[in-house]
C-alpha positions as CSV (number, residue, x, y, z in Angstrom):
1,M,10.6,23.7,48.8
2,K,11.2,27.4,48.6
3,N,14.0,26.9,46.1
4,L,11.6,24.8,43.9
5,L,9.1,27.6,43.9
6,K,11.7,30.1,43.1
7,F,12.8,28.0,40.1
8,F,9.3,27.8,38.7
9,A,8.8,31.5,39.2
10,F,12.0,32.1,37.3
11,V,11.0,29.9,34.4
12,A,7.6,31.6,34.2
13,L,9.2,35.1,34.1
14,L,11.7,34.0,31.5
15,S,8.9,32.6,29.3
16,L,7.0,35.9,29.6
17,A,10.1,37.8,28.6
18,I,10.8,35.7,25.6
19,S,7.2,35.9,24.4
20,A,7.2,39.7,24.8
21,L,10.4,40.0,22.9
22,Y,9.1,37.7,20.1
23,D,5.9,39.8,19.8
24,Y,7.9,43.0,19.6
25,R,10.2,41.8,16.9
26,L,7.3,40.4,14.9
27,K,5.4,43.7,15.0
28,H,8.4,45.7,14.0
29,G,9.3,43.5,11.1
30,S,12.5,41.9,12.4
31,L,10.9,38.4,12.1
32,G,9.1,36.7,9.2
33,T,9.3,37.7,5.5
34,P,10.8,41.0,4.5
35,Q,8.3,43.8,4.1
36,R,7.7,45.3,0.6
37,A,5.4,47.7,-1.0
38,P,2.1,46.3,-2.1
39,E,1.6,45.5,-5.8
40,K,-1.0,47.3,-7.8
41,Y,-3.6,45.0,-9.5
42,T,-6.9,45.5,-11.3
43,F,-9.3,42.8,-12.4
44,P,-11.1,43.2,-15.8
45,N,-14.8,44.0,-15.4
46,S,-15.9,43.2,-18.9
47,S,-15.5,40.4,-21.5
48,N,-13.5,40.7,-24.6
49,I,-16.6,39.6,-26.5
50,D,-19.6,41.9,-26.9
51,P,-22.6,39.9,-25.5
52,K,-24.7,41.2,-28.5
53,Q,-22.3,39.3,-30.8
54,V,-23.0,35.9,-29.2
55,A,-26.6,36.5,-28.1
56,S,-27.8,33.5,-30.1
57,L,-25.1,31.3,-28.6
58,E,-26.1,32.4,-25.1
59,A,-29.7,31.7,-25.9
60,L,-28.7,28.2,-27.1
61,N,-26.8,27.6,-23.9
62,Q,-29.9,28.5,-21.9
63,E,-32.1,26.3,-24.0
64,R,-29.7,23.4,-23.6
65,R,-29.8,23.8,-19.8
66,A,-33.6,23.8,-19.9
67,L,-33.6,20.7,-22.1
68,V,-31.3,18.8,-19.7
69,R,-33.3,19.8,-16.7
70,S,-36.5,18.6,-18.3
71,V,-35.3,15.1,-19.2
72,V,-32.9,14.0,-16.4
73,P,-35.6,13.2,-13.9
74,S,-36.7,10.4,-16.2
75,V,-33.2,8.9,-16.5
76,V,-32.5,6.3,-13.8
77,A,-29.6,4.3,-12.4
78,V,-30.1,0.6,-12.8
79,K,-28.3,-1.3,-10.0
80,T,-28.1,-5.1,-10.1
81,S,-26.7,-7.7,-7.7
82,K,-25.9,-11.4,-8.2
83,K,-24.8,-14.0,-5.6
84,I,-21.8,-16.0,-6.7
85,G,-21.2,-19.2,-4.8
86,I,-17.5,-20.0,-4.0
87,R,-15.7,-22.5,-1.8
88,R,-13.2,-21.0,0.5
89,Q,-10.1,-23.2,0.9
90,G,-7.8,-23.2,3.9
91,M,-5.8,-25.3,6.4
92,D,-7.6,-27.5,8.8
93,P,-7.0,-25.9,12.3
94,F,-6.8,-29.4,13.9
95,E,-4.1,-30.4,11.4
96,F,-2.3,-27.1,12.0
97,F,-2.1,-27.6,15.8
98,F,-2.1,-31.4,16.2
99,G,-0.6,-32.6,12.9
100,N,-3.4,-35.1,12.1
101,P,-2.8,-36.0,8.4
102,R,-6.0,-38.1,8.3
103,R,-8.3,-35.1,8.6
104,Q,-9.3,-33.4,5.3
105,Y,-10.5,-29.8,5.4
106,R,-12.9,-29.3,2.5
107,G,-13.5,-25.7,3.0
108,R,-16.9,-24.1,3.3
109,D,-19.4,-22.7,0.8
110,E,-19.7,-18.9,0.8
111,A,-21.4,-16.4,-1.4
112,L,-20.0,-13.2,-2.9
113,V,-22.3,-10.5,-4.1
114,Q,-21.4,-9.1,-7.5
115,N,-22.8,-5.6,-8.2
116,S,-23.0,-3.7,-11.4
117,L,-24.4,-0.4,-12.7
118,G,-26.2,0.8,-15.8
119,S,-28.7,3.3,-16.9
120,G,-32.3,3.3,-18.0
121,V,-35.2,5.7,-19.0
122,I,-38.8,5.8,-18.0
123,V,-41.1,5.7,-21.0
124,T,-44.6,5.0,-19.8
125,N,-46.9,6.6,-17.2
126,E,-47.1,3.2,-15.5
127,G,-43.4,3.1,-14.7
128,H,-41.9,1.0,-17.5
129,I,-38.2,1.5,-18.0
130,I,-36.1,0.7,-21.0
131,T,-32.5,-0.5,-20.5
132,N,-30.1,-2.9,-22.1
133,N,-30.4,-6.7,-21.7
134,H,-26.7,-7.0,-20.9
135,V,-27.3,-4.6,-17.9
136,V,-29.8,-6.9,-16.2
137,A,-29.1,-10.4,-17.6
138,Q,-28.7,-13.2,-15.1
139,V,-29.0,-11.2,-11.9
140,D,-30.8,-11.9,-8.6
141,E,-32.0,-8.4,-7.8
142,I,-32.6,-5.2,-9.6
143,E,-33.0,-1.7,-8.1
144,V,-33.7,1.6,-9.7
145,Q,-32.5,4.9,-8.3
146,L,-34.1,8.0,-9.5
147,S,-32.5,11.4,-9.8
148,D,-34.2,12.7,-6.6
149,G,-32.4,9.9,-4.7
150,R,-35.3,7.5,-4.2
151,T,-34.6,3.8,-4.7
152,E,-37.3,1.4,-5.9
153,K,-37.3,-2.3,-6.4
154,A,-37.7,-3.1,-10.1
155,R,-39.4,-6.1,-11.8
156,L,-38.0,-7.5,-15.0
157,V,-41.0,-7.6,-17.4
158,G,-39.1,-9.0,-20.4
159,A,-35.8,-9.0,-22.3
160,D,-34.3,-9.9,-25.6
161,S,-30.6,-10.8,-25.9
162,Q,-30.5,-10.5,-29.6
163,M,-31.7,-6.9,-29.6
164,D,-30.1,-6.2,-26.3
165,I,-33.3,-4.7,-24.9
166,A,-34.9,-5.2,-21.5
167,V,-38.0,-3.8,-19.9
168,L,-38.3,-3.1,-16.2
169,K,-41.2,-1.9,-14.1
170,I,-41.4,0.2,-10.9
171,D,-44.6,0.9,-9.0
172,N,-44.1,4.5,-8.1
173,P,-42.3,6.5,-10.8
174,S,-43.9,9.9,-9.9
175,V,-42.0,11.5,-12.8
176,K,-43.1,12.3,-16.3
177,P,-41.9,9.7,-18.8
178,L,-40.1,10.6,-22.0
179,V,-41.6,10.3,-25.4
180,L,-40.2,7.7,-27.8
181,A,-39.8,9.7,-31.0
182,D,-39.9,8.6,-34.6
183,S,-36.3,7.6,-35.3
184,D,-36.9,7.6,-39.1
185,S,-37.1,11.4,-38.8
186,V,-33.5,11.6,-37.4
187,Q,-31.0,12.8,-40.0
188,V,-27.2,12.6,-40.1
189,G,-25.9,15.8,-38.5
190,D,-28.8,16.2,-36.1
191,F,-27.8,17.4,-32.6
192,V,-28.3,14.8,-29.8
193,L,-27.5,14.4,-26.1
194,A,-26.4,11.0,-24.6
195,I,-27.6,10.9,-21.0
196,G,-26.8,8.3,-18.3
197,N,-27.2,8.0,-14.6
198,P,-24.6,5.3,-13.8
199,F,-24.1,6.1,-10.1
200,G,-27.5,7.1,-9.0
201,F,-26.5,10.5,-7.6
202,E,-25.6,12.5,-10.7
203,E,-26.3,12.4,-14.4
204,T,-23.7,12.4,-17.2
205,V,-24.6,14.4,-20.2
206,T,-22.6,14.5,-23.4
207,D,-23.3,16.4,-26.7
208,G,-23.0,14.9,-30.1
209,I,-24.4,14.5,-33.5
210,I,-25.8,11.6,-35.5
211,S,-22.9,10.6,-37.7
212,Y,-24.5,7.6,-39.4
213,K,-27.8,5.8,-39.8
214,G,-28.6,2.2,-40.3
215,R,-25.3,0.7,-39.1
216,A,-25.9,-3.0,-39.5
217,T,-24.9,-5.2,-36.5
218,D,-25.9,-8.5,-35.0
219,I,-28.5,-6.7,-32.8
220,G,-30.0,-4.8,-35.7
221,E,-29.6,-1.4,-37.4
222,L,-28.2,1.2,-35.1
223,L,-27.8,5.0,-34.9
224,Q,-24.1,6.0,-34.8
225,T,-23.2,9.1,-32.8
226,N,-20.0,10.9,-31.6
227,A,-21.6,11.6,-28.3
228,A,-19.5,10.0,-25.6
229,I,-21.0,6.8,-24.2
230,N,-18.9,5.5,-21.3
231,P,-19.3,2.4,-19.1
232,G,-22.3,2.7,-16.9
233,N,-24.2,4.7,-19.5
234,S,-25.5,1.6,-21.3
235,G,-29.3,1.7,-21.4
236,G,-29.5,5.5,-21.1
237,P,-31.4,7.5,-23.7
238,L,-30.2,9.4,-26.8
239,I,-32.2,12.7,-26.7
240,N,-33.1,15.1,-29.6
241,L,-33.6,18.8,-29.3
242,R,-37.3,18.3,-28.3
243,G,-36.4,16.2,-25.3
244,E,-37.6,13.0,-26.9
245,V,-35.9,9.6,-27.0
246,V,-34.5,8.8,-30.4
247,G,-32.3,5.8,-29.3
248,I,-31.1,3.7,-26.4
249,N,-27.3,3.7,-25.9
250,T,-25.9,0.3,-26.3
251,A,-22.3,0.0,-27.6
252,I,-19.1,1.7,-28.5
253,I,-16.1,1.2,-30.8
254,S,-13.1,1.4,-28.4
255,S,-9.7,0.0,-27.9
256,S,-9.6,0.9,-24.2
257,G,-13.1,0.4,-22.9
258,T,-13.9,4.1,-22.8
259,S,-15.5,6.3,-25.4
260,A,-13.4,6.9,-28.5
261,G,-16.0,9.1,-30.2
262,V,-18.0,6.4,-31.9
263,G,-21.1,5.2,-30.1
264,F,-24.2,3.3,-31.1
265,A,-27.9,3.5,-30.1
266,I,-30.9,1.3,-30.8
267,P,-33.4,3.4,-32.8
268,S,-36.5,4.4,-30.9
269,N,-38.8,2.9,-33.5
270,A,-37.2,-0.5,-32.8
271,V,-37.4,0.1,-29.1
272,R,-41.1,1.0,-29.2
273,S,-41.9,-2.1,-31.3
274,A,-39.9,-4.3,-28.9
275,L,-41.6,-2.7,-25.8
276,E,-45.1,-3.2,-27.1
277,S,-44.3,-6.8,-28.1
278,L,-42.8,-7.6,-24.7
279,L,-45.7,-6.1,-22.9
280,K,-48.4,-7.7,-25.0
281,Q,-46.8,-11.1,-25.9
282,G,-44.0,-11.5,-23.4
283,R,-41.5,-11.8,-26.2
284,I,-40.4,-9.9,-29.3
285,I,-42.3,-10.9,-32.4
286,R,-40.1,-10.6,-35.5
287,G,-41.2,-11.0,-39.0
288,Y,-38.9,-12.4,-41.6
289,L,-38.7,-12.9,-45.4
290,G,-36.1,-15.6,-45.6
291,V,-33.6,-14.3,-48.2
292,L,-29.8,-14.2,-48.0
293,M,-28.3,-11.4,-50.1
294,R,-25.2,-11.6,-52.2
295,V,-22.0,-10.0,-50.8
296,S,-19.1,-9.1,-53.0
297,Q,-15.9,-11.0,-52.5
298,P,-12.8,-9.1,-51.3
299,G,-11.4,-7.1,-54.1
300,Q,-14.6,-7.1,-56.1
301,P,-16.7,-4.0,-56.6
302,P,-20.1,-4.0,-55.0
303,P,-23.2,-4.5,-57.2
304,S,-24.2,-1.3,-59.0
305,G,-27.6,0.3,-58.5
306,D,-30.3,-0.1,-55.8
307,G,-32.0,-3.2,-54.7
308,V,-31.0,-6.5,-53.1
309,I,-29.7,-9.4,-55.2
310,V,-31.0,-12.7,-53.8
311,D,-28.3,-15.3,-53.3
312,E,-30.2,-17.9,-51.4
313,I,-33.7,-18.7,-50.3
314,V,-34.5,-20.2,-46.9
315,P,-36.6,-23.3,-47.2
316,G,-40.2,-22.9,-46.0
317,S,-39.9,-19.2,-45.7
318,P,-42.2,-16.4,-47.1
319,A,-39.5,-15.9,-49.8
320,E,-40.0,-19.5,-51.0
321,D,-43.8,-19.0,-50.9
322,A,-43.3,-16.0,-53.2
323,H,-41.3,-18.2,-55.6
324,L,-38.3,-15.9,-55.4
325,Q,-35.3,-17.2,-57.2
326,K,-31.5,-16.8,-56.9
327,D,-30.3,-13.7,-58.8
328,D,-33.7,-11.9,-58.4
329,V,-33.3,-8.2,-57.6
330,I,-35.7,-6.9,-55.0
331,L,-36.5,-3.3,-55.8
332,K,-39.6,-2.6,-53.7
333,F,-41.2,-4.1,-50.6
334,D,-44.9,-3.4,-50.2
335,G,-44.6,-0.3,-52.3
336,R,-41.5,1.1,-50.6
337,D,-38.1,1.4,-52.3
338,V,-35.4,-1.0,-51.3
339,K,-32.0,0.5,-51.8
340,N,-30.0,-2.1,-49.8
341,F,-30.3,-5.0,-47.5
342,T,-30.6,-2.7,-44.5
343,D,-33.7,-1.2,-46.0
344,L,-35.2,-4.6,-46.7
345,R,-34.6,-5.9,-43.2
346,R,-36.1,-2.8,-41.7
347,L,-39.2,-2.9,-43.8
348,V,-39.7,-6.6,-43.2
349,S,-39.4,-6.1,-39.4
350,Q,-42.0,-3.4,-39.5
351,A,-44.5,-5.4,-41.5
352,D,-47.5,-6.9,-39.7
353,L,-47.5,-10.7,-39.4
354,N,-49.6,-12.6,-41.8
355,K,-50.0,-9.5,-43.9
356,T,-49.9,-10.1,-47.7
357,V,-47.2,-7.9,-49.2
358,S,-46.1,-7.3,-52.7
359,L,-42.5,-7.4,-53.9
360,E,-41.4,-5.7,-57.1
361,I,-38.4,-7.5,-58.5
362,L,-36.2,-7.8,-61.6
363,R,-35.8,-11.3,-63.0
364,G,-33.5,-11.6,-66.0
365,G,-33.8,-7.9,-66.5
366,K,-37.6,-8.0,-66.7
367,P,-39.8,-6.4,-64.0
368,M,-42.2,-8.7,-62.1
369,T,-44.4,-8.4,-59.0
370,V,-44.8,-11.3,-56.5
371,S,-46.6,-11.5,-53.2
372,T,-46.3,-13.4,-49.9
373,Q,-47.4,-13.3,-46.3
374,I,-44.8,-12.3,-43.7
375,K,-44.4,-14.9,-41.0
376,E,-42.9,-14.9,-37.5
377,Q,-39.2,-15.5,-37.5
378,P,-38.4,-19.0,-36.3
379,A,-36.4,-19.5,-33.2
380,G,-32.7,-19.4,-33.8
381,Y,-33.0,-17.8,-37.2
382,Q,-30.9,-14.7,-37.9
383,T,-31.2,-12.6,-41.0
384,R,-27.6,-12.1,-42.2
385,Q,-25.5,-11.5,-45.2
386,V,-23.6,-14.5,-46.5
387,A,-20.6,-14.3,-48.8
388,P,-20.4,-17.2,-51.2
389,Q,-17.3,-19.2,-50.5
390,P,-15.3,-21.5,-52.9
391,Q,-15.8,-25.2,-52.4
392,Q,-13.0,-26.6,-50.2
393,P,-12.5,-30.0,-48.7
394,P,-13.9,-30.0,-45.1
395,V,-11.4,-29.5,-42.4
396,Q,-11.7,-31.8,-39.4
397,Q,-11.0,-30.0,-36.2
398,N,-11.5,-30.9,-32.5
399,P,-13.9,-28.3,-31.1
400,D,-11.7,-28.1,-27.9
401,E,-8.6,-27.2,-29.9
402,E,-7.6,-23.6,-30.4
403,S,-7.7,-22.0,-33.8
404,E,-5.1,-19.6,-35.1
405,T,-6.0,-17.8,-38.3
406,S,-3.7,-17.2,-41.2
407,T,-5.2,-13.9,-42.3
408,G,-5.1,-10.3,-40.9
409,L,-6.5,-11.8,-37.6
410,S,-3.5,-14.2,-37.2
411,V,-2.5,-12.5,-34.0
412,I,-5.6,-13.8,-32.3
413,Q,-6.2,-17.3,-31.1
414,V,-9.8,-18.4,-30.4
415,T,-11.7,-21.5,-29.3
416,E,-15.3,-22.7,-29.3
417,L,-17.7,-21.0,-26.9
418,T,-19.1,-23.8,-24.7
419,P,-21.8,-23.7,-22.0
420,A,-19.0,-24.3,-19.4
421,L,-17.1,-21.2,-20.7
422,V,-20.3,-19.1,-20.6
423,R,-20.8,-20.0,-16.9
424,Q,-17.1,-19.5,-16.1
425,L,-16.8,-16.1,-17.8
426,D,-20.3,-15.0,-16.5
427,L,-21.5,-14.2,-20.0
428,P,-25.1,-13.2,-21.0
429,T,-27.6,-15.9,-21.8
430,G,-28.0,-16.6,-25.5
431,I,-24.5,-15.4,-26.4
432,H,-22.9,-16.8,-29.5
433,G,-19.4,-16.5,-30.9
434,V,-15.8,-17.7,-30.2
435,V,-13.7,-17.0,-27.1
436,V,-10.3,-15.3,-27.4
437,T,-7.6,-17.5,-25.7
438,N,-4.5,-15.6,-26.7
439,V,-3.5,-12.3,-28.3
440,D,-0.1,-11.0,-29.5
441,S,0.1,-7.9,-27.4
442,S,2.8,-6.3,-29.7
443,S,0.4,-6.5,-32.7
444,G,-2.7,-4.7,-33.9
445,G,-4.9,-7.1,-31.8
446,A,-3.8,-5.6,-28.5
447,E,-7.3,-4.2,-28.0
448,L,-8.7,-7.7,-27.4
449,R,-8.2,-9.5,-24.2
450,K,-8.2,-13.1,-23.2
451,G,-11.8,-14.1,-22.4
452,D,-13.4,-11.7,-24.9
453,V,-16.1,-13.2,-27.1
454,I,-16.1,-12.3,-30.8
455,E,-19.8,-12.3,-31.8
456,E,-19.4,-10.7,-35.2
457,V,-16.7,-9.9,-37.8
458,N,-17.5,-7.2,-40.3
459,Q,-21.2,-7.4,-39.6
460,Q,-21.3,-11.2,-40.2
461,P,-22.5,-13.2,-37.1
462,V,-20.2,-15.8,-35.6
463,N,-22.1,-18.8,-34.3
464,S,-19.3,-21.3,-34.1
465,L,-15.6,-21.8,-34.6
466,A,-16.4,-23.1,-38.1
467,D,-18.3,-19.9,-38.9
468,Y,-15.4,-17.8,-37.6
469,N,-12.9,-19.7,-39.8
470,K,-15.2,-19.4,-42.8
471,I,-15.6,-15.7,-42.4
472,I,-12.0,-14.8,-41.8
473,S,-10.8,-16.9,-44.7
474,S,-12.5,-14.4,-47.0
475,L,-11.1,-11.2,-45.3
476,D,-8.6,-8.9,-47.0
477,P,-5.7,-8.7,-44.6
478,G,-4.8,-5.3,-45.8
479,Q,-8.2,-3.8,-44.7
480,P,-9.4,-2.9,-41.1
481,Q,-11.7,-5.4,-39.5
482,V,-14.6,-4.4,-37.2
483,L,-15.3,-6.9,-34.5
484,S,-18.4,-7.0,-32.3
485,V,-17.1,-8.1,-28.9
486,C,-18.7,-9.0,-25.6
487,R,-16.4,-8.5,-22.6
488,H,-18.0,-9.9,-19.5
489,R,-21.5,-8.2,-19.8
490,A,-20.5,-5.2,-21.8
491,R,-20.7,-5.1,-25.6
492,S,-18.6,-2.9,-27.8
493,F,-17.1,-2.7,-31.3
494,L,-13.3,-2.9,-31.8
495,V,-11.5,-2.0,-35.0
496,L,-8.4,-4.0,-35.9
497,R,-6.2,-2.2,-38.4
498,P,-3.5,-3.8,-40.5
499,Q,0.1,-3.4,-39.2
């Protein structure tokens, strides 16, 4: 026992000696990195720029911060959930252990919850929120999270898939709503901010300018901006320098799903009109005239001068009541100039229903004035431009067969969009178009994916496979084509360029 104690004492003394030696060598520099003289350094204490030279820029920066602080409390995150029923398959445990081939295991029904995120903006004192229809379409539950972290259950007041607008309502907003400005006052080159709250805990703010007005699409005329609009920002506001809403962000042109510098917003005037219509009538009331304009064939110059050349009259429409004729040129609508079809469609949509309006036209080179009453647009009617096509023998085709084009879109194979595919792909209600079934990944169509729905080609709506074939047969394969595409529940624009 004494020897053991002596051994432990020896080990303890040896450890103390080694530790003391290590400390001594460390303090005197014989361990660690070699000692060297300290380097001299001096940090600059002034900028290379005289603050007086950029005083206006600094003031602008401060004003931008104030602008953002004033509007972000009214921008909300829209969180949705949807239960998806599935049947889980597996091996029957009795069969696994006892080998009973007569038992059949049919699985059990389960439910998965699919969550998605978007943005919205509070625009009334009562707590009405504007967002996109594709953000809240076909969901079971909607929640809104405000910038202060509060979460409120939201009620869907109304929605319109054609315009891609939805109105929500929360009971306790406790924030000041944002003003819907006059979007007609917005000019190309105006500075704007695109704001979203896609995650509920921080806002995304991007700067941009209005790069185009009146971009015609299947959901109406849009404002085009180079402010970045990324996934999750759909339904967020486009803000002017006065902190007012001039548009609702809705779509992008992109080959990757992220912003490529071309975004689109629904103008605030259209948003206000849709909001009031949904709140008062429960649906969007649209006026229509009932004319289809003439579109130049590929390779032909567009018609010279202002106005809309009538190519076709819709039976039973206000245009027929006004006795408009093919080749008439509409110059003015209710006293306002009509430069193009976009102008005409906007003026008609803003006119009161059953109001008598005058149309100044040219017929055979002679000026005339006719009048009619604007009526509500019938269900299923879409104002669109139709290009006259040469008469061809009808082509018989099985709707279930895939179609491969022979034009610039020949790298894309599509099929008819059926109700079964709408359910299978979980697409928004009321969607129209054709479904992409195959894409040549080595070609210019690589931006598209299997399952994408092409809703529009070069601003011409696609309602069926026959429509799609008719439209693409008139395309110039040497020119880029703009496709309006719905991928799951997100809409965007893709540009296919010739290879």
